[in-house]
All heavy atoms as an XYZ file, in Angstrom:
771
protein
N      -7.277    -42.079     50.923
C      -6.404    -40.931     51.145
C      -5.047    -41.250     50.506
O      -4.449    -42.303     50.797
C      -6.266    -40.552     52.605
C      -5.343    -39.392     52.830
S      -5.344    -38.682     54.505
C      -4.616    -39.963     55.478
N      -4.554    -40.327     49.664
C      -3.229    -40.493     49.000
C      -2.180    -40.328     50.115
O      -2.312    -39.540     51.047
C      -3.054    -39.405     47.957
C      -1.746    -39.452     47.247
C      -1.722    -40.616     46.270
O      -2.699    -40.960     45.666
N      -0.579    -41.211     46.106
N      -1.086    -41.047     50.030
C      -0.027    -40.978     51.094
C       1.297    -40.704     50.356
O       1.678    -41.394     49.355
C       0.045    -42.271     51.847
O       1.101    -42.266     52.732
N       2.041    -39.784     50.876
C       3.368    -39.491     50.462
C       4.343    -39.477     51.636
O       4.063    -38.807     52.626
C       3.459    -38.039     49.783
C       2.483    -37.909     48.648
C       1.297    -37.185     48.827
C       2.708    -38.541     47.410
C       0.405    -37.061     47.812
C       1.782    -38.406     46.382
C       0.633    -37.649     46.571
O      -0.247    -37.531     45.592
N       5.458    -40.167     51.535
C       6.399    -40.205     52.608
C       7.153    -38.924     52.741
O       7.348    -38.364     53.834
C       7.393    -41.340     52.463
C       6.749    -42.696     52.676
O       5.701    -42.796     53.370
O       7.204    -43.650     52.040
N       7.570    -38.353     51.625
C       8.374    -37.157     51.612
C       7.921    -36.203     50.553
O       7.792    -36.560     49.348
C       9.880    -37.474     51.417
O      10.249    -38.410     52.415
C      10.738    -36.250     51.457
N       7.674    -34.946     50.968
C       7.426    -33.862     49.989
C       8.761    -33.063     50.042
O       9.189    -32.660     51.124
C       6.260    -32.998     50.369
C       4.973    -33.875     50.595
C       5.996    -31.913     49.397
C       4.519    -34.622     49.424
N       9.286    -32.704     48.933
C      10.577    -32.025     48.811
C      10.420    -30.546     48.579
O       9.345    -30.117     48.137
C      11.419    -32.665     47.786
C      11.826    -34.145     48.013
C      12.728    -34.676     46.924
C      11.866    -34.845     45.660
N      12.531    -35.425     44.531
N      11.483    -29.804     48.821
C      11.504    -28.401     48.569
C      11.235    -28.159     47.071
O      11.605    -28.995     46.245
C      12.944    -27.911     48.905
C      13.135    -26.433     48.695
C      14.563    -26.064     49.155
C      14.761    -24.560     48.874
N      16.111    -24.146     49.409
N      10.555    -27.032     46.777
C      10.263    -26.667     45.433
C       9.341    -27.615     44.702
O       9.567    -27.950     43.536
C      11.528    -26.393     44.621
C      12.500    -25.376     45.221
C      11.958    -23.944     45.230
O      10.726    -23.707     45.277
N      12.787    -22.967     45.320
N       8.324    -28.134     45.412
C       7.330    -28.929     44.841
C       5.936    -28.284     45.067
O       5.764    -27.534     46.031
C       7.345    -30.371     45.344
C       8.513    -31.141     44.916
C       8.342    -32.616     45.397
O       7.909    -32.932     46.538
N       8.769    -33.570     44.570
N       5.020    -28.676     44.219
C       3.633    -28.209     44.507
C       2.678    -29.433     44.212
O       3.031    -30.355     43.507
C       3.214    -27.039     43.631
C       3.071    -27.401     42.159
C       1.847    -27.746     41.637
C       4.154    -27.390     41.256
C       1.653    -28.044     40.323
C       4.021    -27.679     39.930
C       2.774    -28.087     39.449
O       2.577    -28.373     38.160
N       1.524    -29.345     44.791
C       0.455    -30.303     44.557
C      -0.845    -29.752     45.051
O      -0.834    -28.776     45.817
C       0.793    -31.705     45.157
C       0.901    -31.654     46.630
C      -0.134    -32.036     47.414
C       2.119    -31.349     47.201
C      -0.018    -32.023     48.802
C       2.270    -31.324     48.598
C       1.193    -31.721     49.397
N      -1.881    -30.303     44.686
C      -3.204    -29.862     45.084
C      -3.910    -31.049     45.839
O      -3.908    -32.172     45.298
C      -4.092    -29.400     43.905
C      -3.446    -28.084     43.338
C      -5.513    -29.160     44.344
C      -4.172    -27.524     42.147
N      -4.429    -30.781     46.982
C      -5.210    -31.746     47.740
C      -6.699    -31.488     47.347
O      -7.186    -30.396     47.552
C      -5.030    -31.583     49.238
C      -3.530    -31.763     49.564
C      -5.878    -32.601     49.983
C      -3.188    -31.365     51.001
N      -7.402    -32.507     46.830
C      -8.729    -32.339     46.477
C      -9.622    -31.914     47.674
O      -9.327    -32.354     48.811
C      -9.213    -33.717     45.935
C      -7.947    -34.387     45.556
C      -6.876    -33.826     46.536
N     -10.585    -31.083     47.402
C     -11.533    -30.613     48.470
C     -12.113    -31.814     49.174
O     -12.509    -32.786     48.578
C     -12.625    -29.770     47.857
C     -13.545    -29.189     48.894
C     -14.567    -28.265     48.288
O     -14.661    -28.050     47.123
N     -15.437    -27.772     49.164
N     -12.112    -31.721     50.513
C     -12.691    -32.788     51.287
C     -11.772    -33.980     51.600
O     -12.140    -34.856     52.362
N     -10.583    -33.935     51.029
C      -9.587    -35.019     51.247
C      -8.936    -34.841     52.567
O      -8.282    -33.775     52.852
C      -8.549    -35.030     50.118
C      -7.561    -36.180     50.225
C      -8.096    -37.483     49.843
O      -9.101    -37.562     49.090
O      -7.552    -38.555     50.296
N      -8.983    -35.811     53.542
C      -8.292    -35.633     54.780
C      -6.792    -35.569     54.543
O      -6.296    -36.253     53.672
C      -8.719    -36.853     55.537
C      -9.629    -37.643     54.790
C      -9.723    -37.020     53.455
N      -6.130    -34.734     55.322
C      -4.649    -34.677     55.182
C      -4.002    -34.192     56.455
O      -4.648    -33.552     57.336
C      -4.275    -33.718     54.008
C      -4.853    -32.355     54.191
N      -6.120    -32.041     53.891
C      -4.261    -31.210     54.603
C      -6.376    -30.732     54.119
N      -5.200    -30.282     54.567
N      -2.740    -34.626     56.618
C      -1.918    -34.224     57.756
C      -0.549    -34.012     57.233
O      -0.089    -34.737     56.290
C      -1.845    -35.393     58.805
C      -0.861    -35.064     59.927
C      -3.242    -35.729     59.342
N       0.152    -32.992     57.714
C       1.506    -32.749     57.285
C       2.352    -32.184     58.477
O       1.728    -31.591     59.391
C       1.591    -31.807     56.077
C       0.885    -30.489     56.278
C       1.546    -29.426     56.836
C      -0.423    -30.315     55.899
C       0.947    -28.212     57.009
C      -1.019    -29.125     56.086
C      -0.315    -28.050     56.616
O      -0.960    -26.847     56.797
N       3.616    -32.364     58.387
C       4.572    -31.820     59.416
C       5.924    -31.759     58.816
O       6.291    -32.600     57.922
C       4.560    -32.657     60.622
N       6.726    -30.807     59.237
C       8.104    -30.758     58.740
C       9.009    -31.573     59.708
O       8.634    -31.924     60.822
C       8.625    -29.281     58.709
O       8.659    -28.726     60.010
N      10.189    -31.822     59.172
C      11.170    -32.566     59.967
C      11.763    -31.627     61.051
O      12.177    -30.494     60.710
C      12.275    -33.036     58.983
C      13.315    -33.848     59.670
O      13.834    -33.519     60.755
N      13.741    -34.925     59.032
N      11.799    -32.061     62.275
C      12.317    -31.182     63.326
C      13.770    -30.819     63.113
O      14.205    -29.730     63.580
C      12.179    -31.880     64.692
C      10.757    -32.014     65.184
O       9.927    -31.134     64.777
N      10.421    -32.998     65.960
N      14.572    -31.635     62.460
C      15.989    -31.367     62.218
C      16.153    -30.439     61.021
O      17.206    -29.823     60.891
C      16.747    -32.652     62.020
C      16.750    -33.498     63.293
O      16.737    -32.964     64.431
O      16.779    -34.731     63.185
N      15.178    -30.349     60.119
C      15.313    -29.591     58.910
C      13.925    -29.002     58.553
O      13.314    -29.407     57.598
C      15.818    -30.473     57.768
C      16.120    -29.693     56.545
O      16.318    -28.458     56.594
O      16.229    -30.295     55.448
N      13.492    -28.048     59.405
C      12.101    -27.540     59.191
C      11.943    -26.771     57.895
O      12.947    -26.271     57.324
C      11.888    -26.631     60.446
C      13.230    -26.259     60.866
C      14.151    -27.429     60.499
N      10.750    -26.621     57.415
C      10.455    -25.913     56.213
C       9.214    -25.059     56.381
O       8.450    -25.200     57.333
C      10.276    -26.873     55.030
C       9.501    -28.108     55.303
C      10.002    -29.306     55.684
C       8.058    -28.275     55.408
N       8.992    -30.268     55.935
C       7.780    -29.610     55.719
C       7.014    -27.430     55.109
C       6.484    -30.128     55.816
C       5.680    -27.903     55.271
C       5.434    -29.248     55.591
N       8.899    -24.287     55.393
C       7.728    -23.464     55.312
C       6.866    -23.921     54.169
O       7.355    -24.302     53.153
C       8.079    -21.957     55.079
O       8.923    -21.499     56.152
C       6.834    -21.094     54.932
N       5.577    -23.979     54.414
C       4.660    -24.406     53.368
C       3.795    -23.182     53.006
O       3.333    -22.420     53.864
C       3.805    -25.555     53.853
C       2.914    -26.125     52.751
C       2.939    -25.201     55.097
C       2.181    -27.405     53.100
N       3.567    -23.022     51.760
C       2.662    -22.016     51.216
C       1.374    -22.765     50.794
O       1.505    -23.707     49.989
C       3.243    -21.256     50.028
C       4.424    -20.417     50.395
C       5.696    -20.820     50.387
C       4.178    -19.072     50.740
C       6.793    -19.996     50.723
C       5.217    -18.164     51.004
C       6.507    -18.643     51.008
O       7.535    -17.863     51.349
N       0.274    -22.394     51.306
C      -0.972    -23.115     50.934
C      -2.119    -22.127     50.824
O      -2.107    -21.046     51.462
C      -1.285    -24.244     51.868
C      -1.680    -23.791     53.242
C      -0.854    -23.585     54.279
C      -3.016    -23.549     53.702
N      -1.540    -23.163     55.390
C      -2.897    -23.114     55.076
C      -4.263    -23.549     53.075
C      -3.939    -22.782     55.803
C      -5.324    -23.214     53.931
C      -5.214    -22.773     55.260
N      -3.041    -22.454     50.028
C      -4.265    -21.612     49.807
C      -5.442    -22.565     49.526
O      -5.341    -23.440     48.689
C      -4.031    -20.580     48.782
C      -3.759    -21.250     47.391
C      -5.236    -19.669     48.626
N      -6.519    -22.375     50.289
C      -7.688    -23.145     49.981
C      -8.495    -22.459     48.881
O      -8.566    -21.240     48.800
C      -8.515    -23.168     51.297
C      -8.110    -21.906     51.957
C      -6.693    -21.629     51.486
N      -9.110    -23.220     48.005
C     -10.019    -22.613     47.013
C     -11.095    -23.622     46.632
O     -10.911    -24.875     46.772
C      -9.239    -22.137     45.721
C      -8.549    -23.241     44.948
C      -9.158    -23.854     43.880
C      -7.313    -23.654     45.334
C      -8.581    -24.783     43.162
C      -6.645    -24.618     44.597
C      -7.269    -25.216     43.499
N     -12.259    -23.115     46.230
C     -13.406    -23.919     45.875
C     -14.051    -23.285     44.640
O     -13.569    -22.237     44.131
C     -14.426    -23.933     46.985
O     -14.921    -22.615     47.269
C     -13.894    -24.536     48.281
N     -15.112    -23.837     44.190
C     -15.827    -23.294     43.096
C     -15.987    -24.255     41.929
O     -15.348    -25.333     41.981
N     -16.762    -23.912     40.969
C     -17.126    -24.765     39.898
C     -15.794    -25.170     39.089
O     -15.743    -26.248     38.497
C     -18.090    -24.164     38.975
C     -19.478    -24.053     39.546
O     -19.754    -24.675     40.538
N     -20.289    -23.115     39.055
N     -14.875    -24.244     39.013
C     -13.646    -24.512     38.246
C     -12.561    -25.150     39.068
O     -11.463    -25.426     38.497
C     -13.161    -23.220     37.623
C     -14.140    -22.536     36.626
S     -14.470    -23.607     35.233
C     -12.891    -23.611     34.441
N     -12.707    -25.376     40.326
C     -11.646    -25.973     41.184
C     -11.113    -27.252     40.590
O      -9.898    -27.418     40.527
C     -12.167    -26.141     42.600
N     -11.959    -28.221     40.130
C     -11.399    -29.408     39.556
C     -10.559    -29.173     38.309
O      -9.589    -29.892     38.074
C     -12.621    -30.261     39.197
C     -13.735    -29.696     40.097
C     -13.477    -28.243     40.256
N     -10.816    -28.169     37.540
C     -10.073    -27.773     36.369
C      -8.664    -27.431     36.773
O      -7.695    -27.846     36.226
C     -10.717    -26.639     35.626
C      -9.864    -26.041     34.562
C      -9.729    -26.661     33.327
C      -9.189    -24.870     34.767
C      -8.956    -26.123     32.363
C      -8.393    -24.327     33.773
C      -8.239    -24.942     32.548
N      -8.525    -26.621     37.850
C      -7.168    -26.225     38.298
C      -6.425    -27.349     38.971
O      -5.186    -27.380     38.955
C      -7.309    -25.007     39.265
C      -7.703    -23.773     38.589
C      -8.974    -23.257     38.683
C      -6.780    -23.103     37.763
C      -9.364    -22.146     38.086
C      -7.167    -21.932     37.073
C      -8.462    -21.441     37.232
N      -7.141    -28.319     39.526
C      -6.492    -29.439     40.244
C      -6.148    -30.581     39.281
O      -5.379    -31.451     39.673
N      -6.707    -30.632     38.110
C      -6.468    -31.745     37.159
C      -4.983    -31.943     36.945
O      -4.227    -31.040     36.636
C      -7.168    -31.440     35.865
C      -7.253    -32.718     35.005
O      -7.325    -33.786     35.505
O      -7.221    -32.504     33.765
N      -4.550    -33.184     37.171
C      -3.109    -33.589     37.002
C      -2.167    -32.940     37.983
O      -0.966    -32.865     37.710
C      -2.670    -33.336     35.580
C      -3.417    -34.195     34.546
O      -3.656    -35.350     34.808
N      -3.816    -33.618     33.444
N      -2.638    -32.421     39.074
C      -1.754    -31.782     40.083
C      -1.810    -32.439     41.431
O      -1.458    -31.878     42.414
C      -2.169    -30.316     40.197
S      -1.912    -29.312     38.721
N      -2.352    -33.634     41.438
C      -2.550    -34.289     42.737
C      -1.306    -35.058     43.295
O      -1.361    -35.538     44.430
C      -3.775    -35.280     42.690
C      -5.064    -34.543     42.290
C      -5.804    -34.847     41.247
C      -5.468    -33.499     43.104
C      -7.000    -34.204     40.920
C      -6.663    -32.772     42.791
C      -7.400    -33.159     41.732
O      -8.536    -32.496     41.408
N      -0.248    -35.132     42.500
C       0.929    -35.742     42.990
C       1.976    -34.651     43.032
O       1.984    -33.736     42.226
C       1.392    -36.926     42.163
O       1.583    -36.466     40.788
C       0.380    -38.035     42.136
N       2.918    -34.683     43.947
C       3.948    -33.705     44.065
C       4.729    -33.574     42.750
O       5.190    -34.570     42.131
C       4.911    -34.171     45.151
C       3.976    -35.028     46.037
C       3.034    -35.677     45.072
N       4.894    -32.332     42.295
C       5.546    -32.014     41.047
C       6.644    -30.994     41.295
O       6.392    -30.005     41.984
C       4.569    -31.495     39.990
O       3.506    -32.425     39.798
C       5.202    -31.153     38.689
N       7.837    -31.228     40.790
C       8.948    -30.350     41.004
C       8.721    -29.026     40.223
O       8.271    -29.006     39.124
C      10.235    -30.960     40.495
C      10.697    -32.128     41.354
O      10.377    -32.217     42.512
O      11.373    -33.012     40.776
N       9.139    -27.963     40.902
C       9.206    -26.647     40.248
C      10.732    -26.532     39.879
O      11.554    -26.329     40.737
C       8.773    -25.460     41.125
C       7.330    -25.671     41.586
C       9.035    -24.117     40.490
C       6.839    -24.705     42.617
N      11.006    -26.629     38.595
C      12.359    -26.578     38.194
C      12.870    -25.098     38.325
O      12.288    -24.203     37.804
C      12.510    -27.005     36.714
C      11.911    -28.399     36.524
C      13.906    -26.986     36.230
C      12.473    -29.501     37.349
N      13.937    -24.966     39.070
C      14.489    -23.630     39.291
C      15.202    -23.163     38.091
O      16.225    -23.707     37.636
C      15.413    -23.620     40.535
O      14.710    -24.093     41.651
C      15.945    -22.217     40.852
N      14.642    -22.141     37.411
C      15.141    -21.550     36.173
C      14.605    -20.200     36.093
O      13.673    -19.787     36.879
C      14.845    -22.346     34.960
N      15.069    -19.342     35.194
C      14.519    -17.994     35.011
C      13.046    -18.044     34.790
O      12.294    -17.205     35.326
C      15.163    -17.335     33.803
C      16.516    -16.709     34.056
C      16.938    -15.907     32.849
C      18.139    -15.120     33.151
N      18.627    -14.351     31.972
N      12.575    -18.999     34.103
C      11.137    -19.072     33.759
C      10.252    -19.575     34.886
O       9.069    -19.437     34.883
C      10.909    -19.977     32.532
O      11.436    -21.227     32.786
C      11.569    -19.346     31.273
N      10.879    -20.134     35.993
C      10.062    -20.629     37.034
C       9.585    -19.553     37.960
O       8.593    -19.693     38.645
C      10.813    -21.710     37.866
O      11.973    -21.094     38.428
N      10.294    -18.444     38.080
C       9.890    -17.257     38.816
C       9.466    -17.583     40.242
O       8.453    -17.098     40.716
C       8.827    -16.479     38.082
C       9.215    -16.045     36.643
C       8.176    -15.325     35.896
N       6.822    -15.353     36.367
C       5.886    -16.211     35.893
N       6.127    -17.086     34.927
N       4.647    -16.170     36.365
N      10.229    -18.461     40.943
C       9.874    -18.798     42.273
C       9.734    -17.626     43.222
O       8.811    -17.522     44.000
C      10.903    -19.848     42.822
C      10.640    -20.140     44.288
C      10.855    -21.104     41.976
N      10.667    -16.677     43.128
C      10.592    -15.496     43.959
C       9.315    -14.708     43.677
O       8.655    -14.232     44.626
C      11.818    -14.625     43.808
N       9.012    -14.595     42.439
C       7.723    -13.884     42.002
C       6.515    -14.601     42.650
O       5.583    -13.966     43.144
C       7.529    -13.826     40.541
C       8.598    -12.880     39.863
O       9.165    -11.987     40.561
O       8.828    -13.050     38.632
N       6.452    -15.909     42.513
C       5.422    -16.678     43.101
C       5.281    -16.464     44.594
O       4.166    -16.304     45.109
C       5.564    -18.149     42.800
C       5.480    -18.581     41.385
C       5.823    -20.049     41.175
N       5.938    -20.378     39.767
C       5.637    -21.551     39.309
N       5.124    -22.446     40.048
N       5.823    -21.779     37.998
N       6.420    -16.477     45.301
C       6.385    -16.246     46.746
C       5.902    -14.830     47.086
O       5.088    -14.665     48.048
C       7.716    -16.521     47.369
C       8.111    -17.983     47.320
O       7.243    -18.855     47.171
N       9.353    -18.270     47.499
N       6.325    -13.859     46.294
C       5.840    -12.511     46.468
C       4.367    -12.302     46.266
O       3.694    -11.630     46.988
C       6.659    -11.521     45.579
C       8.096    -11.373     46.053
O       8.411    -11.593     47.180
N       8.938    -10.975     45.089
N       3.834    -13.037     45.225
C       2.381    -12.951     44.950
C       1.638    -13.616     46.107
O       0.627    -13.109     46.539
C       2.045    -13.634     43.611
C       2.634    -12.833     42.458
C       0.561    -13.912     43.444
C       2.590    -13.537     41.115
N       2.175    -14.683     46.613
C       1.532    -15.363     47.778
C       1.514    -14.384     48.910
O       0.432    -14.258     49.589
C       2.207    -16.645     48.215
C       1.555    -17.333     49.293
C       0.544    -18.267     49.088
C       1.851    -17.023     50.619
C      -0.126    -18.855     50.198
C       1.236    -17.635     51.686
C       0.252    -18.556     51.477
N       2.579    -13.735     49.241
C       2.727    -12.785     50.314
C       1.688    -11.611     50.130
O       1.028    -11.174     51.075
C       4.094    -12.205     50.552
C       5.105    -13.280     51.009
C       4.792    -13.743     52.407
O       4.261    -13.028     53.233
O       5.171    -14.919     52.641
N       1.522    -11.149     48.877
C       0.562    -10.112     48.556
C      -0.885    -10.625     48.879
O      -1.667     -9.865     49.448
C       0.658     -9.707     47.091
C      -0.216     -8.578     46.713
C       0.102     -7.225     47.274
O       1.201     -7.078     47.844
O      -0.710     -6.309     47.131
N      -1.197    -11.768     48.499
C      -2.510    -12.324     48.800
C      -2.681    -12.449     50.262
O      -3.734    -11.976     50.818
C      -2.674    -13.764     48.183
C      -2.742    -13.655     46.643
C      -3.965    -14.465     48.651
C      -2.617    -14.997     45.911
N      -1.728    -12.954     51.011
C      -1.823    -13.117     52.414
C      -2.019    -11.733     53.121
O      -2.867    -11.588     53.984
C      -0.548    -13.786     53.009
C      -0.556    -13.994     54.426
C      -1.208    -15.035     55.029
C       0.145    -13.098     55.259
C      -1.261    -15.198     56.382
C       0.123    -13.289     56.644
C      -0.539    -14.304     57.179
N      -1.181    -10.804     52.734
C      -1.283     -9.427     53.424
C      -2.589     -8.732     53.069
O      -3.153     -8.120     53.936
C      -0.120     -8.554     52.973
C       1.225     -8.991     53.508
C       2.348     -8.139     52.827
C       1.261     -8.861     55.020
N      -3.118     -8.953     51.795
C      -4.389     -8.339     51.474
C      -5.496     -8.944     52.350
O      -6.368     -8.185     52.841
C      -4.621     -8.612     49.950
O      -3.616     -7.932     49.179
C      -6.043     -8.068     49.572
N      -5.509    -10.241     52.441
C      -6.602    -10.828     53.205
C      -6.407    -10.703     54.682
O      -7.424    -10.799     55.465
C      -6.752    -12.333     52.834
C      -7.190    -12.539     51.343
C      -7.249    -14.026     51.078
C      -8.516    -11.835     51.057
N      -5.206    -10.452     55.133
C      -4.951    -10.179     56.569
C      -5.567     -8.840     56.996
O      -5.953     -8.663     58.153
C      -3.500    -10.150     56.893
O      -2.880    -11.398     56.716
N      -5.678     -7.917     56.034
C      -6.221     -6.638     56.309
C      -7.723     -6.741     56.598
O      -8.212     -6.302     57.631
C      -5.944     -5.657     55.086
C      -6.480     -4.256     55.339
O      -6.303     -3.803     56.493
O      -6.940     -3.692     54.362
N      -8.472     -7.371     55.665
C      -9.884     -7.653     55.854
C     -10.468     -8.375     54.670
O      -9.737     -8.487     53.650
C     -10.750     -6.402     56.157
C     -10.831     -5.437     55.024
O     -11.209     -5.876     53.965
N     -10.441     -4.221     55.236
N     -11.609     -8.911     54.805
C     -12.252     -9.672     53.710
C     -13.271     -8.874     52.969
O     -14.317     -9.338     52.620
C     -12.914    -10.948     54.323
C     -11.933    -11.950     54.765
C     -11.850    -12.210     56.171
C     -11.122    -12.652     53.883
C     -10.946    -13.164     56.640
C     -10.206    -13.610     54.370
C     -10.151    -13.859     55.728
O      -9.275    -14.798     56.228
N     -12.941     -7.618     52.699
C     -13.844     -6.737     51.971
C     -13.970     -7.345     50.502
O     -13.111     -8.035     50.057
C     -13.342     -5.313     51.880
O     -12.155     -5.241     51.107
N     -15.008     -6.887     49.825
C     -15.222     -7.379     48.472
C     -14.046     -6.978     47.609
O     -13.609     -7.780     46.806
C     -16.579     -6.767     47.915
C     -16.954     -7.333     46.541
C     -16.995     -8.851     46.488
C     -18.270     -6.700     46.103
N     -13.552     -5.768     47.750
C     -12.388     -5.319     46.950
C     -11.149     -6.210     47.192
O     -10.469     -6.604     46.259
C     -12.018     -3.852     47.214
C     -13.022     -2.930     46.586
O     -13.772     -3.306     45.636
O     -13.002     -1.742     46.987
N     -10.937     -6.531     48.478
C      -9.744     -7.369     48.852
C      -9.921     -8.786     48.308
O      -8.960     -9.415     47.830
C      -9.548     -7.385     50.310
C      -8.849     -6.128     50.848
O      -8.510     -5.281     50.107
N      -8.632     -6.040     52.125
N     -11.152     -9.346     48.406
C     -11.396    -10.680     47.868
C     -11.205    -10.742     46.353
O     -10.648    -11.654     45.780
C     -12.788    -11.148     48.252
C     -12.972    -11.445     49.747
C     -14.485    -11.610     50.074
C     -12.132    -12.620     50.145
N     -11.681     -9.703     45.712
C     -11.530     -9.673     44.213
C     -10.049     -9.566     43.862
O      -9.555    -10.209     42.869
C     -12.261     -8.486     43.595
C     -13.774     -8.704     43.525
C     -14.446     -7.498     42.941
N     -15.873     -7.746     42.801
C     -16.801     -6.820     42.797
N     -16.479     -5.558     42.942
N     -18.057     -7.130     42.631
N      -9.358     -8.693     44.557
C      -7.893     -8.571     44.280
C      -7.137     -9.839     44.527
O      -6.383    -10.295     43.655
C      -7.340     -7.420     45.122
C      -5.859     -7.149     44.895
C      -5.350     -6.784     43.652
C      -5.015     -7.214     46.001
C      -3.996     -6.556     43.459
C      -3.647     -7.020     45.773
C      -3.134     -6.616     44.538
O      -1.788     -6.415     44.392
N      -7.359    -10.436     45.665
C      -6.687    -11.712     46.017
C      -7.052    -12.803     45.032
O      -6.176    -13.607     44.577
C      -7.054    -12.138     47.458
N      -8.304    -12.872     44.612
C      -8.728    -13.865     43.675
C      -8.005    -13.667     42.264
O      -7.611    -14.623     41.644
C     -10.230    -13.851     43.456
O     -10.903    -14.171     44.606
N      -7.896    -12.471     41.846
C      -7.259    -12.233     40.606
C      -5.732    -12.553     40.688
O      -5.151    -13.000     39.707
C      -7.457    -10.769     40.086
O      -6.945     -9.841     40.979
N      -5.102    -12.279     41.873
C      -3.736    -12.638     41.988
C      -3.523    -14.160     41.967
O      -2.638    -14.683     41.311
C      -3.145    -12.117     43.297
C      -2.889    -10.629     43.421
C      -2.594    -10.248     44.843
C      -1.802    -10.243     42.451
N      -4.461    -14.856     42.621
C      -4.415    -16.343     42.604
C      -4.574    -16.893     41.213
O      -3.858    -17.761     40.762
C      -5.487    -16.907     43.555
C      -5.511    -18.458     43.604
C      -4.187    -18.969     44.250
C      -6.703    -18.838     44.513
């Protein structure tokens, strides 16, 4: 199992399917994590070279707010129900 002492704000990484993991925020400086599980034949393709924390450089091109809004859209869509239409929409957003 890969071990990281500190994951910082504005980073992303992918945990390979089946990899045991534990995480927690600092009680004095709590944070929010955005995560999504995914599987499929192409999952290793999306995970390639993303297994270590990588900074998201805050710039116009990073579109962090857009990314967070897309995540919220996926979350709200799937919170409604897991209909085929909702799953297709959420998958295309992802």
